[in-house]
C-alpha positions in Angstrom: 3.9 -29.2 -16.9 3.2 -32.0 -19.5 -0.4 -31.8 -18.7 -0.2 -28.1 -18.9 1.3 -28.2 -22.4 -0.7 -30.7 -23.7 -3.9 -28.7 -22.4 -2.6 -25.4 -23.7 -1.0 -26.5 -27.1 -1.8 -30.0 -28.3 -5.6 -30.5 -27.1 -6.3 -26.8 -28.1 -6.6 -27.8 -32.1 -8.3 -30.6 -33.5 -5.9 -31.0 -36.6 -2.6 -30.2 -36.9 -1.2 -29.8 -40.2 1.9 -31.9 -39.6 4.1 -33.2 -36.7 6.4 -30.1 -37.7 3.9 -27.5 -36.7 3.2 -29.3 -33.2 7.1 -29.5 -32.7 7.0 -25.8 -33.3 4.1 -25.1 -31.3 5.5 -27.1 -28.3 8.9 -25.1 -28.5 7.3 -21.6 -28.9 5.2 -22.8 -25.6 8.5 -23.7 -23.9 10.1 -20.5 -24.5 7.3 -18.8 -23.2 7.0 -21.0 -19.8 10.7 -20.3 -19.1 10.8 -16.5 -20.2 7.9 -15.0 -19.8 5.3 -16.7 -17.6 5.8 -16.0 -13.9 6.1 -19.2 -11.4 4.4 -18.7 -7.8 7.2 -21.2 -6.6 9.7 -19.0 -7.8 8.4 -15.9 -6.1 6.7 -14.8 -9.3 9.5 -14.9 -11.1 10.5 -16.6 -14.2 13.0 -19.9 -14.5 15.1 -17.7 -16.9 15.6 -14.9 -14.1 15.9 -17.7 -11.4 18.7 -19.1 -13.3 20.4 -16.2 -14.3 20.6 -15.0 -10.6 22.1 -18.6 -9.6 25.8 -17.9 -9.9 25.5 -14.8 -7.8 24.0 -17.0 -5.0 26.8 -19.0 -5.1 29.1 -16.6 -4.7 27.3 -14.9 -1.5 27.1 -18.3 0.1 29.4 -19.1 2.7 31.8 -21.8 2.1 31.1 -25.4 3.5 33.3 -26.7 6.1 
């Protein structure tokens, strides 16, 4: 994930106006990564969708003995 962030955000621009601009771009990218990007390892769902379903998964799981 870090390598993708660097390739898609940090190295995509030669010059950044400020550290704050880098921080904002990074926060926007992480928001996109977690809420919009489909992940193959999550059966083409977003991390936000998987996290929202997790409590339901716990209720449906059989209790450990």
